Every structure is written in structure tokens, then in C-alpha cells.
All heavy atoms as a GROMACS GRO file, in nm:
protein
  602
    1GLY      N    1  -0.512  -0.965  -0.457
    1GLY     CA    2  -0.506  -1.088  -0.383
    1GLY      C    3  -0.535  -1.065  -0.235
    1GLY      O    4  -0.575  -0.957  -0.190
    2TRP      N    5  -0.516  -1.169  -0.161
    2TRP     CA    6  -0.543  -1.167  -0.017
    2TRP      C    7  -0.453  -1.071   0.057
    2TRP      O    8  -0.490  -1.020   0.163
    2TRP     CB    9  -0.530  -1.307   0.041
    2TRP     CG   10  -0.651  -1.389   0.014
    2TRP    CD1   11  -0.664  -1.487  -0.080
    2TRP    CD2   12  -0.778  -1.378   0.077
    2TRP    NE1   13  -0.792  -1.537  -0.079
    2TRP    CE2   14  -0.863  -1.472   0.017
    2TRP    CE3   15  -0.827  -1.296   0.179
    2TRP    CZ2   16  -0.996  -1.487   0.057
    2TRP    CZ3   17  -0.960  -1.312   0.218
    2TRP    CH2   18  -1.042  -1.406   0.157
    3GLY      N   19  -0.336  -1.045   0.006
    3GLY     CA   20  -0.245  -0.954   0.073
    3GLY      C   21  -0.308  -0.818   0.098
    3GLY      O   22  -0.297  -0.761   0.206
    4ARG      N   23  -0.378  -0.766  -0.001
    4ARG     CA   24  -0.442  -0.635   0.013
    4ARG      C   25  -0.554  -0.637   0.117
    4ARG      O   26  -0.577  -0.540   0.188
    4ARG     CB   27  -0.497  -0.586  -0.121
    4ARG     CG   28  -0.392  -0.568  -0.228
    4ARG     CD   29  -0.271  -0.486  -0.188
    4ARG     NE   30  -0.306  -0.355  -0.136
    4ARG     CZ   31  -0.223  -0.278  -0.066
    4ARG    NH1   32  -0.101  -0.320  -0.038
    4ARG    NH2   33  -0.260  -0.162  -0.023
    5VAL      N   34  -0.624  -0.750   0.126
    5VAL     CA   35  -0.730  -0.764   0.228
    5VAL      C   36  -0.668  -0.752   0.366
    5VAL      O   37  -0.722  -0.681   0.453
    5VAL     CB   38  -0.805  -0.897   0.211
    5VAL    CG1   39  -0.901  -0.921   0.327
    5VAL    CG2   40  -0.879  -0.902   0.078
    6TYR      N   41  -0.556  -0.819   0.387
    6TYR     CA   42  -0.489  -0.813   0.518
    6TYR      C   43  -0.438  -0.673   0.550
    6TYR      O   44  -0.438  -0.631   0.665
    6TYR     CB   45  -0.376  -0.916   0.526
    6TYR     CG   46  -0.426  -1.058   0.531
    6TYR    CD1   47  -0.383  -1.151   0.437
    6TYR    CD2   48  -0.516  -1.100   0.628
    6TYR    CE1   49  -0.427  -1.282   0.441
    6TYR    CE2   50  -0.561  -1.230   0.632
    6TYR     CZ   51  -0.516  -1.321   0.538
    6TYR     OH   52  -0.561  -1.451   0.542
    7VAL      N   53  -0.395  -0.600   0.447
    7VAL     CA   54  -0.350  -0.463   0.469
    7VAL      C   55  -0.467  -0.378   0.518
    7VAL      O   56  -0.454  -0.303   0.615
    7VAL     CB   57  -0.289  -0.402   0.340
    7VAL    CG1   58  -0.265  -0.252   0.356
    7VAL    CG2   59  -0.160  -0.473   0.303
    8VAL      N   60  -0.581  -0.392   0.454
    8VAL     CA   61  -0.699  -0.316   0.496
    8VAL      C   62  -0.740  -0.355   0.638
    8VAL      O   63  -0.771  -0.268   0.721
    8VAL     CB   64  -0.816  -0.338   0.397
    8VAL    CG1   65  -0.945  -0.279   0.451
    8VAL    CG2   66  -0.782  -0.278   0.262
    9LEU      N   67  -0.738  -0.483   0.670
    9LEU     CA   68  -0.770  -0.527   0.805
    9LEU      C   69  -0.672  -0.469   0.906
    9LEU      O   70  -0.711  -0.428   1.016
    9LEU     CB   71  -0.771  -0.680   0.813
    9LEU     CG   72  -0.886  -0.750   0.740
    9LEU    CD1   73  -0.865  -0.901   0.742
    9LEU    CD2   74  -1.019  -0.712   0.801
   10GLY      N   75  -0.545  -0.464   0.869
   10GLY     CA   76  -0.444  -0.406   0.957
   10GLY      C   77  -0.470  -0.260   0.984
   10GLY      O   78  -0.459  -0.212   1.096
   11ARG      N   79  -0.506  -0.187   0.880
   11ARG     CA   80  -0.535  -0.044   0.897
   11ARG      C   81  -0.659  -0.023   0.984
   11ARG      O   82  -0.661   0.068   1.067
   11ARG     CB   83  -0.551   0.022   0.760
   11ARG     CG   84  -0.418   0.031   0.689
   11ARG     CD   85  -0.424   0.106   0.560
   11ARG     NE   86  -0.290   0.113   0.503
   11ARG     CZ   87  -0.265   0.112   0.374
   11ARG    NH1   88  -0.364   0.106   0.287
   11ARG    NH2   89  -0.141   0.117   0.330
   12LEU      N   90  -0.760  -0.107   0.966
   12LEU     CA   91  -0.878  -0.098   1.051
   12LEU      C   92  -0.843  -0.128   1.197
   12LEU      O   93  -0.892  -0.061   1.288
   12LEU     CB   94  -0.988  -0.192   1.001
   12LEU     CG   95  -1.054  -0.154   0.869
   12LEU    CD1   96  -1.147  -0.266   0.822
   12LEU    CD2   97  -1.129  -0.023   0.882
   13ASP      N   98  -0.758  -0.229   1.218
   13ASP     CA   99  -0.714  -0.261   1.354
   13ASP      C  100  -0.642  -0.144   1.417
   13ASP      O  101  -0.662  -0.113   1.534
   13ASP     CB  102  -0.623  -0.384   1.354
   13ASP     CG  103  -0.699  -0.514   1.327
   13ASP    OD1  104  -0.821  -0.518   1.353
   13ASP    OD2  105  -0.635  -0.610   1.280
   14GLU      N  106  -0.558  -0.078   1.339
   14GLU     CA  107  -0.487   0.039   1.390
   14GLU      C  108  -0.584   0.150   1.431
   14GLU      O  109  -0.567   0.211   1.536
   14GLU     CB  110  -0.389   0.095   1.286
   14GLU     CG  111  -0.256   0.026   1.287
   14GLU     CD  112  -0.156   0.104   1.207
   14GLU    OE1  113  -0.094   0.197   1.263
   14GLU    OE2  114  -0.138   0.072   1.087
   15LEU      N  115  -0.685   0.173   1.349
   15LEU     CA  116  -0.784   0.275   1.382
   15LEU      C  117  -0.858   0.242   1.512
   15LEU      O  118  -0.897   0.332   1.585
   15LEU     CB  119  -0.884   0.291   1.268
   15LEU     CG  120  -0.832   0.354   1.140
   15LEU    CD1  121  -0.938   0.347   1.030
   15LEU    CD2  122  -0.790   0.499   1.165
   16ASP      N  123  -0.874   0.113   1.538
   16ASP     CA  124  -0.940   0.068   1.660
   16ASP      C  125  -0.844   0.059   1.779
   16ASP      O  126  -0.884   0.019   1.887
   16ASP     CB  127  -1.006  -0.068   1.639
   16ASP     CG  128  -1.130  -0.060   1.551
   16ASP    OD1  129  -1.188   0.050   1.541
   16ASP    OD2  130  -1.170  -0.164   1.494
   17GLY      N  131  -0.716   0.092   1.755
   17GLY     CA  132  -0.617   0.088   1.862
   17GLY      C  133  -0.566  -0.051   1.894
   17GLY      O  134  -0.505  -0.072   1.998
   18MET      N  135  -0.589  -0.145   1.805
   18MET     CA  136  -0.544  -0.283   1.827
   18MET      C  137  -0.418  -0.309   1.745
   18MET      O  138  -0.421  -0.378   1.642
   18MET     CB  139  -0.657  -0.380   1.791
   18MET     CG  140  -0.779  -0.362   1.879
   18MET     SD  141  -0.912  -0.481   1.851
   18MET     CE  142  -0.952  -0.456   1.680
   19ASN      N  143  -0.307  -0.253   1.792
   19ASN     CA  144  -0.183  -0.258   1.715
   19ASN      C  145  -0.125  -0.398   1.705
   19ASN      O  146  -0.061  -0.430   1.605
   19ASN     CB  147  -0.082  -0.160   1.774
   19ASN     CG  148  -0.123  -0.016   1.751
   19ASN    OD1  149  -0.206   0.012   1.666
   19ASN    ND2  150  -0.065   0.075   1.826
   20THR      N  151  -0.145  -0.481   1.804
   20THR     CA  152  -0.093  -0.618   1.797
   20THR      C  153  -0.162  -0.693   1.682
   20THR      O  154  -0.096  -0.762   1.604
   20THR     CB  155  -0.114  -0.692   1.930
   20THR    OG1  156  -0.046  -0.621   2.032
   20THR    CG2  157  -0.063  -0.834   1.923
   21ARG      N  158  -0.293  -0.678   1.672
   21ARG     CA  159  -0.365  -0.742   1.562
   21ARG      C  160  -0.328  -0.680   1.428
   21ARG      O  161  -0.322  -0.749   1.326
   21ARG     CB  162  -0.516  -0.733   1.584
   21ARG     CG  163  -0.563  -0.834   1.686
   21ARG     CD  164  -0.711  -0.838   1.702
   21ARG     NE  165  -0.781  -0.844   1.574
   21ARG     CZ  166  -0.912  -0.839   1.563
   21ARG    NH1  167  -0.987  -0.826   1.669
   21ARG    NH2  168  -0.970  -0.844   1.444
   22ALA      N  169  -0.299  -0.550   1.428
   22ALA     CA  170  -0.258  -0.484   1.304
   22ALA      C  171  -0.128  -0.545   1.253
   22ALA      O  172  -0.116  -0.574   1.134
   22ALA     CB  173  -0.241  -0.334   1.327
   23VAL      N  174  -0.032  -0.567   1.343
   23VAL     CA  175   0.095  -0.628   1.303
   23VAL      C  176   0.070  -0.768   1.246
   23VAL      O  177   0.129  -0.806   1.145
   23VAL     CB  178   0.194  -0.635   1.421
   23VAL    CG1  179   0.314  -0.721   1.388
   23VAL    CG2  180   0.239  -0.496   1.461
   24GLU      N  181  -0.017  -0.843   1.310
   24GLU     CA  182  -0.048  -0.978   1.261
   24GLU      C  183  -0.104  -0.972   1.119
   24GLU      O  184  -0.065  -1.051   1.033
   24GLU     CB  185  -0.148  -1.046   1.354
   24GLU     CG  186  -0.093  -1.080   1.489
   24GLU     CD  187  -0.200  -1.127   1.587
   24GLU    OE1  188  -0.318  -1.142   1.547
   24GLU    OE2  189  -0.165  -1.148   1.704
   25ASN      N  190  -0.194  -0.877   1.094
   25ASN     CA  191  -0.252  -0.865   0.960
   25ASN      C  192  -0.151  -0.815   0.858
   25ASN      O  193  -0.147  -0.863   0.745
   25ASN     CB  194  -0.377  -0.777   0.963
   25ASN     CG  195  -0.496  -0.855   1.011
   25ASN    OD1  196  -0.523  -0.965   0.964
   25ASN    ND2  197  -0.569  -0.800   1.106
   26TYR      N  198  -0.066  -0.720   0.896
   26TYR     CA  199   0.038  -0.674   0.805
   26TYR      C  200   0.135  -0.788   0.772
   26TYR      O  201   0.176  -0.804   0.658
   26TYR     CB  202   0.114  -0.556   0.863
   26TYR     CG  203   0.033  -0.428   0.872
   26TYR    CD1  204   0.053  -0.339   0.976
   26TYR    CD2  205  -0.064  -0.397   0.778
   26TYR    CE1  206  -0.021  -0.221   0.985
   26TYR    CE2  207  -0.138  -0.280   0.786
   26TYR     CZ  208  -0.116  -0.192   0.890
   26TYR     OH  209  -0.190  -0.077   0.898
   27THR      N  210   0.168  -0.868   0.871
   27THR     CA  211   0.257  -0.982   0.848
   27THR      C  212   0.191  -1.083   0.755
   27THR      O  213   0.256  -1.137   0.666
   27THR     CB  214   0.295  -1.048   0.982
   27THR    OG1  215   0.360  -0.950   1.064
   27THR    CG2  216   0.389  -1.165   0.961
   28ARG      N  217   0.063  -1.107   0.775
   28ARG     CA  218  -0.010  -1.197   0.683
   28ARG      C  219  -0.008  -1.142   0.541
   28ARG      O  220   0.006  -1.219   0.445
   28ARG     CB  221  -0.154  -1.215   0.730
   28ARG     CG  222  -0.168  -1.303   0.850
   28ARG     CD  223  -0.314  -1.326   0.884
   28ARG     NE  224  -0.324  -1.400   1.007
   28ARG     CZ  225  -0.393  -1.360   1.113
   28ARG    NH1  226  -0.461  -1.246   1.109
   28ARG    NH2  227  -0.398  -1.433   1.222
   29ALA      N  228  -0.024  -1.012   0.528
   29ALA     CA  229  -0.020  -0.951   0.395
   29ALA      C  230   0.115  -0.974   0.330
   29ALA      O  231   0.123  -1.010   0.212
   29ALA     CB  232  -0.050  -0.801   0.406
   30LEU      N  233   0.221  -0.954   0.406
   30LEU     CA  234   0.355  -0.973   0.352
   30LEU      C  235   0.379  -1.119   0.317
   30LEU      O  236   0.440  -1.151   0.214
   30LEU     CB  237   0.459  -0.921   0.451
   30LEU     CG  238   0.452  -0.769   0.476
   30LEU    CD1  239   0.538  -0.731   0.595
   30LEU    CD2  240   0.491  -0.692   0.352
   31ASP      N  241   0.331  -1.209   0.402
   31ASP     CA  242   0.346  -1.352   0.374
   31ASP      C  243   0.264  -1.394   0.252
   31ASP      O  244   0.300  -1.490   0.184
   31ASP     CB  245   0.305  -1.435   0.496
   31ASP     CG  246   0.404  -1.424   0.610
   31ASP    OD1  247   0.520  -1.384   0.587
   31ASP    OD2  248   0.364  -1.455   0.725
   32ALA      N  249   0.155  -1.321   0.225
   32ALA     CA  250   0.070  -1.352   0.109
   32ALA      C  251   0.123  -1.289  -0.019
   32ALA      O  252   0.063  -1.304  -0.125
   32ALA     CB  253  -0.072  -1.304   0.135
   33GLY      N  254   0.235  -1.217  -0.009
   33GLY     CA  255   0.298  -1.165  -0.129
   33GLY      C  256   0.296  -1.014  -0.146
   33GLY      O  257   0.350  -0.963  -0.243
   34ASP      N  258   0.234  -0.942  -0.055
   34ASP     CA  259   0.234  -0.796  -0.064
   34ASP      C  260   0.377  -0.746  -0.041
   34ASP      O  261   0.443  -0.788   0.052
   34ASP     CB  262   0.140  -0.734   0.040
   34ASP     CG  263   0.115  -0.588   0.013
   34ASP    OD1  264   0.210  -0.509   0.026
   34ASP    OD2  265   0.001  -0.552  -0.022
   35ARG      N  266   0.424  -0.657  -0.126
   35ARG     CA  267   0.560  -0.605  -0.114
   35ARG      C  268   0.563  -0.453  -0.105
   35ARG      O  269   0.665  -0.390  -0.131
   35ARG     CB  270   0.647  -0.652  -0.231
   35ARG     CG  271   0.667  -0.802  -0.236
   35ARG     CD  272   0.746  -0.849  -0.113
   35ARG     NE  273   0.761  -0.991  -0.110
   35ARG     CZ  274   0.689  -1.075  -0.037
   35ARG    NH1  275   0.590  -1.028   0.037
   35ARG    NH2  276   0.711  -1.204  -0.037
   36GLU      N  277   0.452  -0.394  -0.068
   36GLU     CA  278   0.445  -0.249  -0.057
   36GLU      C  279   0.535  -0.202   0.058
   36GLU      O  280   0.523  -0.248   0.171
   36GLU     CB  281   0.300  -0.205  -0.031
   36GLU     CG  282   0.281  -0.057  -0.033
   36GLU     CD  283   0.136  -0.018  -0.014
   36GLU    OE1  284   0.047  -0.097  -0.050
   36GLU    OE2  285   0.114   0.092   0.038
   37GLU      N  286   0.625  -0.111   0.025
   37GLU     CA  287   0.722  -0.063   0.124
   37GLU      C  288   0.653  -0.001   0.245
   37GLU      O  289   0.699  -0.021   0.359
   37GLU     CB  290   0.816   0.039   0.060
   37GLU     CG  291   0.927   0.084   0.152
   37GLU     CD  292   1.024   0.179   0.084
   37GLU    OE1  293   1.042   0.170  -0.039
   37GLU    OE2  294   1.081   0.262   0.157
   38ALA      N  295   0.543   0.068   0.225
   38ALA     CA  296   0.472   0.131   0.338
   38ALA      C  297   0.421   0.026   0.436
   38ALA      O  298   0.421   0.049   0.558
   38ALA     CB  299   0.357   0.216   0.286
   39VAL      N  300   0.378  -0.088   0.386
   39VAL     CA  301   0.329  -0.196   0.474
   39VAL      C  302   0.445  -0.254   0.554
   39VAL      O  303   0.432  -0.277   0.675
   39VAL     CB  304   0.259  -0.306   0.392
   39VAL    CG1  305   0.218  -0.424   0.480
   39VAL    CG2  306   0.138  -0.248   0.320
   40ILE      N  307   0.557  -0.274   0.489
   40ILE     CA  308   0.675  -0.327   0.558
   40ILE      C  309   0.717  -0.229   0.668
   40ILE      O  310   0.738  -0.269   0.783
   40ILE     CB  311   0.792  -0.348   0.459
   40ILE    CG1  312   0.755  -0.454   0.356
   40ILE    CG2  313   0.919  -0.388   0.534
   40ILE    CD1  314   0.850  -0.462   0.239
   41ARG      N  315   0.728  -0.104   0.633
   41ARG     CA  316   0.770  -0.003   0.731
   41ARG      C  317   0.672   0.006   0.848
   41ARG      O  318   0.713   0.016   0.963
   41ARG     CB  319   0.786   0.133   0.665
   41ARG     CG  320   0.904   0.142   0.573
   41ARG     CD  321   0.924   0.283   0.519
   41ARG     NE  322   1.036   0.286   0.428
   41ARG     CZ  323   1.164   0.286   0.466
   41ARG    NH1  324   1.194   0.285   0.594
   41ARG    NH2  325   1.260   0.287   0.376
   42ARG      N  326   0.544   0.001   0.820
   42ARG     CA  327   0.446   0.014   0.929
   42ARG      C  328   0.451  -0.107   1.021
   42ARG      O  329   0.442  -0.092   1.143
   42ARG     CB  330   0.305   0.032   0.871
   42ARG     CG  331   0.205   0.069   0.975
   42ARG     CD  332   0.240   0.205   1.036
   42ARG     NE  333   0.156   0.230   1.151
   42ARG     CZ  334   0.195   0.288   1.263
   42ARG    NH1  335   0.318   0.333   1.276
   42ARG    NH2  336   0.113   0.304   1.363
   43ALA      N  337   0.467  -0.225   0.966
   43ALA     CA  338   0.478  -0.345   1.049
   43ALA      C  339   0.601  -0.336   1.140
   43ALA      O  340   0.593  -0.364   1.260
   43ALA     CB  341   0.486  -0.470   0.961
   44VAL      N  342   0.712  -0.292   1.084
   44VAL     CA  343   0.835  -0.277   1.162
   44VAL      C  344   0.818  -0.169   1.269
   44VAL      O  345   0.857  -0.189   1.385
   44VAL     CB  346   0.956  -0.248   1.071
   44VAL    CG1  347   1.078  -0.207   1.151
   44VAL    CG2  348   0.987  -0.369   0.984
   45GLU      N  349   0.758  -0.057   1.233
   45GLU     CA  350   0.736   0.051   1.331
   45GLU      C  351   0.650   0.004   1.447
   45GLU      O  352   0.681   0.033   1.564
   45GLU     CB  353   0.666   0.170   1.263
   45GLU     CG  354   0.754   0.251   1.172
   45GLU     CD  355   0.675   0.356   1.095
   45GLU    OE1  356   0.560   0.387   1.134
   45GLU    OE2  357   0.728   0.407   0.996
   46LEU      N  358   0.542  -0.066   1.416
   46LEU     CA  359   0.454  -0.113   1.523
   46LEU      C  360   0.525  -0.214   1.614
   46LEU      O  361   0.508  -0.211   1.735
   46LEU     CB  362   0.327  -0.175   1.464
   46LEU     CG  363   0.228  -0.076   1.403
   46LEU    CD1  364   0.116  -0.151   1.330
   46LEU    CD2  365   0.171   0.016   1.509
   47LEU      N  366   0.603  -0.302   1.554
   47LEU     CA  367   0.679  -0.398   1.636
   47LEU      C  368   0.778  -0.325   1.726
   47LEU      O  369   0.791  -0.359   1.844
   47LEU     CB  370   0.751  -0.499   1.547
   47LEU     CG  371   0.662  -0.606   1.484
   47LEU    CD1  372   0.738  -0.680   1.375
   47LEU    CD2  373   0.612  -0.702   1.590
   48ARG      N  374   0.845  -0.225   1.673
   48ARG     CA  375   0.941  -0.150   1.754
   48ARG      C  376   0.872  -0.072   1.865
   48ARG      O  377   0.923  -0.062   1.976
   48ARG     CB  378   1.025  -0.060   1.666
   48ARG     CG  379   1.112  -0.146   1.570
   48ARG     CD  380   1.220  -0.074   1.504
   48ARG     NE  381   1.321  -0.040   1.604
   48ARG     CZ  382   1.402   0.063   1.592
   48ARG    NH1  383   1.394   0.142   1.489
   48ARG    NH2  384   1.492   0.087   1.683
   49GLU      N  385   0.754  -0.016   1.837
   49GLU     CA  386   0.678   0.054   1.940
   49GLU      C  387   0.639  -0.040   2.053
   49GLU      O  388   0.628   0.002   2.168
   49GLU     CB  389   0.551   0.116   1.880
   49GLU     CG  390   0.575   0.237   1.795
   49GLU     CD  391   0.448   0.287   1.727
   49GLU    OE1  392   0.338   0.238   1.759
   49GLU    OE2  393   0.460   0.376   1.640
   50GLN      N  394   0.619  -0.167   2.019
   50GLN     CA  395   0.582  -0.268   2.118
   50GLN      C  396   0.705  -0.331   2.183
   50GLN      O  397   0.693  -0.432   2.253
   50GLN     CB  398   0.496  -0.376   2.053
   50GLN     CG  399   0.365  -0.326   1.999
   50GLN     CD  400   0.292  -0.428   1.915
   50GLN    OE1  401   0.327  -0.546   1.910
   50GLN    NE2  402   0.188  -0.384   1.846
   51LYS      N  403   0.822  -0.272   2.158
   51LYS     CA  404   0.949  -0.322   2.213
   51LYS      C  405   0.980  -0.464   2.168
   51LYS      O  406   1.034  -0.545   2.242
   51LYS     CB  407   0.949  -0.316   2.367
   51LYS     CG  408   0.912  -0.181   2.425
   51LYS     CD  409   1.016  -0.077   2.396
   51LYS     CE  410   0.982   0.051   2.470
   51LYS     NZ  411   1.004   0.168   2.393
   52GLN      N  412   0.945  -0.494   2.044
   52GLN     CA  413   0.971  -0.626   1.987
   52GLN      C  414   1.071  -0.614   1.872
   52GLN      O  415   1.045  -0.654   1.759
   52GLN     CB  416   0.840  -0.689   1.939
   52GLN     CG  417   0.743  -0.718   2.052
   52GLN     CD  418   0.620  -0.789   2.000
   52GLN    OE1  419   0.624  -0.860   1.900
   52GLN    NE2  420   0.509  -0.769   2.068
   53ASP      N  421   1.188  -0.559   1.906
   53ASP     CA  422   1.290  -0.537   1.804
   53ASP      C  423   1.335  -0.668   1.738
   53ASP      O  424   1.362  -0.672   1.618
   53ASP     CB  425   1.411  -0.465   1.863
   53ASP     CG  426   1.381  -0.320   1.895
   53ASP    OD1  427   1.274  -0.269   1.854
   53ASP    OD2  428   1.464  -0.256   1.963
   54SER      N  429   1.343  -0.775   1.816
   54SER     CA  430   1.388  -0.902   1.758
   54SER      C  431   1.284  -0.956   1.659
   54SER      O  432   1.320  -1.013   1.556
   54SER     CB  433   1.417  -1.005   1.867
   54SER     OG  434   1.301  -1.034   1.941
   55ALA      N  435   1.156  -0.935   1.688
   55ALA     CA  436   1.051  -0.977   1.593
   55ALA      C  437   1.059  -0.892   1.466
   55ALA      O  438   1.040  -0.944   1.355
   55ALA     CB  439   0.914  -0.965   1.657
   56ALA      N  440   1.086  -0.762   1.481
   56ALA     CA  441   1.101  -0.675   1.364
   56ALA      C  442   1.220  -0.720   1.279
   56ALA      O  443   1.210  -0.727   1.156
   56ALA     CB  444   1.119  -0.530   1.408
   57ALA      N  445   1.330  -0.752   1.344
   57ALA     CA  446   1.448  -0.800   1.272
   57ALA      C  447   1.419  -0.933   1.202
   57ALA      O  448   1.461  -0.954   1.088
   57ALA     CB  449   1.566  -0.812   1.366
   58GLY      N  450   1.346  -1.020   1.268
   58GLY     CA  451   1.310  -1.149   1.208
   58GLY      C  452   1.223  -1.131   1.085
   58GLY      O  453   1.242  -1.199   0.984
   59LEU      N  454   1.128  -1.039   1.093
   59LEU     CA  455   1.042  -1.010   0.979
   59LEU      C  456   1.126  -0.960   0.861
   59LEU      O  457   1.110  -1.006   0.748
   59LEU     CB  458   0.936  -0.907   1.017
   59LEU     CG  459   0.848  -0.855   0.904
   59LEU    CD1  460   0.764  -0.968   0.845
   59LEU    CD2  461   0.759  -0.742   0.955
   60LEU      N  462   1.216  -0.867   0.889
   60LEU     CA  463   1.301  -0.814   0.782
   60LEU      C  464   1.393  -0.921   0.725
   60LEU      O  465   1.418  -0.924   0.604
   60LEU     CB  466   1.381  -0.694   0.834
   60LEU     CG  467   1.298  -0.570   0.863
   60LEU    CD1  468   1.384  -0.463   0.930
   60LEU    CD2  469   1.233  -0.516   0.738
   61ASP      N  470   1.443  -1.010   0.809
   61ASP     CA  471   1.527  -1.120   0.760
   61ASP      C  472   1.449  -1.210   0.664
   61ASP      O  473   1.501  -1.249   0.560
   61ASP     CB  474   1.583  -1.202   0.876
   61ASP     CG  475   1.693  -1.133   0.952
   61ASP    OD1  476   1.751  -1.035   0.900
   61ASP    OD2  477   1.722  -1.175   1.066
   62ARG      N  478   1.326  -1.243   0.703
   62ARG     CA  479   1.243  -1.328   0.616
   62ARG      C  480   1.217  -1.259   0.482
   62ARG      O  481   1.222  -1.323   0.376
   62ARG     CB  482   1.110  -1.362   0.683
   62ARG     CG  483   1.120  -1.463   0.794
   62ARG     CD  484   0.985  -1.522   0.834
   62ARG     NE  485   0.874  -1.429   0.842
   62ARG     CZ  486   0.837  -1.361   0.950
   62ARG    NH1  487   0.906  -1.374   1.062
   62ARG    NH2  488   0.732  -1.281   0.946
   63LEU      N  489   1.189  -1.129   0.488
   63LEU     CA  490   1.161  -1.055   0.365
   63LEU      C  491   1.286  -1.039   0.279
   63LEU      O  492   1.279  -1.046   0.156
   63LEU     CB  493   1.101  -0.919   0.397
   63LEU     CG  494   0.960  -0.922   0.455
   63LEU    CD1  495   0.919  -0.783   0.500
   63LEU    CD2  496   0.861  -0.978   0.354
   64ALA      N  497   1.401  -1.019   0.343
   64ALA     CA  498   1.527  -1.001   0.269
   64ALA      C  499   1.562  -1.125   0.188
   64ALA      O  500   1.629  -1.116   0.085
   64ALA     CB  501   1.639  -0.965   0.364
   65ALA      N  502   1.515  -1.241   0.233
   65ALA     CA  503   1.540  -1.365   0.159
   65ALA      C  504   1.455  -1.372   0.032
   65ALA      O  505   1.486  -1.447  -0.060
   65ALA     CB  506   1.510  -1.485   0.248
   66ARG      N  507   1.348  -1.291   0.026
   66ARG     CA  508   1.256  -1.296  -0.088
   66ARG      C  509   1.260  -1.174  -0.177
   66ARG      O  510   1.207  -1.176  -0.288
   66ARG     CB  511   1.113  -1.312  -0.037
   66ARG     CG  512   1.088  -1.444   0.032
   66ARG     CD  513   0.943  -1.456   0.067
   66ARG     NE  514   0.930  -1.436   0.211
   66ARG     CZ  515   0.818  -1.416   0.275
   66ARG    NH1  516   0.706  -1.408   0.209
   66ARG    NH2  517   0.815  -1.401   0.404
   67MET      N  518   1.319  -1.064  -0.128
   67MET     CA  519   1.317  -0.940  -0.205
   67MET      C  520   1.432  -0.850  -0.162
   67MET      O  521   1.497  -0.876  -0.062
   67MET     CB  522   1.185  -0.866  -0.183
   67MET     CG  523   1.162  -0.823  -0.039
   67MET     SD  524   1.005  -0.742  -0.009
   67MET     CE  525   1.037  -0.578  -0.074
   68VAL      N  526   1.455  -0.746  -0.237
   68VAL     CA  527   1.556  -0.647  -0.202
   68VAL      C  528   1.487  -0.539  -0.119
   68VAL      O  529   1.390  -0.478  -0.163
   68VAL     CB  530   1.619  -0.584  -0.328
   68VAL    CG1  531   1.717  -0.475  -0.290
   68VAL    CG2  532   1.686  -0.691  -0.412
   69LEU      N  533   1.537  -0.519   0.002
   69LEU     CA  534   1.481  -0.418   0.092
   69LEU      C  535   1.553  -0.284   0.073
   69LEU      O  536   1.669  -0.281   0.032
   69LEU     CB  537   1.498  -0.462   0.238
   69LEU     CG  538   1.420  -0.585   0.280
   69LEU    CD1  539   1.460  -0.626   0.422
   69LEU    CD2  540   1.271  -0.560   0.275
   70PRO      N  541   1.484  -0.174   0.104
   70PRO     CA  542   1.552  -0.045   0.103
   70PRO      C  543   1.673  -0.048   0.198
   70PRO      O  544   1.673  -0.120   0.297
   70PRO     CB  545   1.445   0.054   0.152
   70PRO     CG  546   1.316  -0.014   0.123
   70PRO     CD  547   1.342  -0.160   0.138
   71ASP      N  548   1.773   0.030   0.168
   71ASP     CA  549   1.898   0.027   0.245
   71ASP      C  550   1.879   0.044   0.394
   71ASP      O  551   1.941  -0.026   0.474
   71ASP     CB  552   1.996   0.134   0.193
   71ASP     CG  553   2.052   0.100   0.057
   71ASP    OD1  554   2.050  -0.020   0.019
   71ASP    OD2  555   2.098   0.191  -0.012
   72ASP      N  556   1.794   0.140   0.436
   72ASP     CA  557   1.778   0.163   0.580
   72ASP      C  558   1.714   0.043   0.650
   72ASP      O  559   1.752   0.011   0.762
   72ASP     CB  560   1.698   0.291   0.607
   72ASP     CG  561   1.558   0.287   0.552
   72ASP    OD1  562   1.537   0.231   0.442
   72ASP    OD2  563   1.468   0.340   0.618
   73LEU      N  564   1.623  -0.026   0.584
   73LEU     CA  565   1.563  -0.145   0.644
   73LEU      C  566   1.661  -0.261   0.642
   73LEU      O  567   1.664  -0.343   0.734
   73LEU     CB  568   1.435  -0.183   0.571
   73LEU     CG  569   1.317  -0.089   0.588
   73LEU    CD1  570   1.199  -0.134   0.503
   73LEU    CD2  571   1.277  -0.078   0.734
   74GLU      N  572   1.743  -0.267   0.539
   74GLU     CA  573   1.844  -0.372   0.530
   74GLU      C  574   1.943  -0.360   0.645
   74GLU      O  575   1.988  -0.460   0.701
   74GLU     CB  576   1.916  -0.361   0.395
   74GLU     CG  577   2.005  -0.477   0.361
   74GLU     CD  578   1.927  -0.600   0.321
   74GLU    OE1  579   1.831  -0.590   0.245
   74GLU    OE2  580   1.967  -0.708   0.366
   75ARG      N  581   1.978  -0.239   0.682
   75ARG     CA  582   2.074  -0.217   0.791
   75ARG      C  583   2.015  -0.248   0.927
   75ARG      O  584   2.088  -0.280   1.020
   75ARG     CB  585   2.124  -0.072   0.790
   75ARG     CG  586   2.222  -0.043   0.680
   75ARG     CD  587   2.285   0.095   0.695
   75ARG     NE  588   2.188   0.203   0.691
   75ARG     CZ  589   2.149   0.264   0.580
   75ARG    NH1  590   2.198   0.229   0.465
   75ARG    NH2  591   2.061   0.363   0.585
   76PHE      N  592   1.883  -0.238   0.943
   76PHE     CA  593   1.819  -0.263   1.071
   76PHE      C  594   1.848  -0.404   1.116
   76PHE      O  595   1.884  -0.436   1.222
   76PHE     CB  596   1.668  -0.241   1.065
   76PHE     CG  597   1.598  -0.271   1.194
   76PHE    CD1  598   1.601  -0.178   1.297
   76PHE    CD2  599   1.532  -0.389   1.215
   76PHE    CE1  600   1.537  -0.204   1.416
   76PHE    CE2  601   1.468  -0.416   1.333
   76PHE     CZ  602   1.471  -0.324   1.434
   0.00000   0.00000   0.00000
């Protein structure tokens, strides 16, 4: 589905050094139904690197309403 397309776009953005756009694409992937733990972790890592801890927490809150998160992400 479209979620995988957004993951690939996010990875390409990261390679180009455009981390803000990468987060946007990873978030789109998650909103489109992608539940790959690596994508969730990378989106959270990039948000934290950008000093956007509240956005990272918001993303995890939205995901926690739809799925069971790993314990360490649940505690974040």
C-alpha cells in the first residue's frame, strides 16, 4: 500500500539530509497503516534529534490508540 511508498520517500529524504521531510513521510506511512517498528522508531528518533519531544510523544500517543507499542516506546 501507500504506507510503503512513504517509507521509501522518507528514506530518500534522509539520504538527502532532509530530515524534516523524512519525518513527514514516515508519519504519512504510519497514518496510512504501516506498523513496522523500525519506521516508528526512526520517526521518533528524528523528532527527538530536532528537539521536538512533544511531537514525538504525540505521535506515539496516536499510535498507542491503534496498536500495542513496544514497552520502551510506551514509556516514552
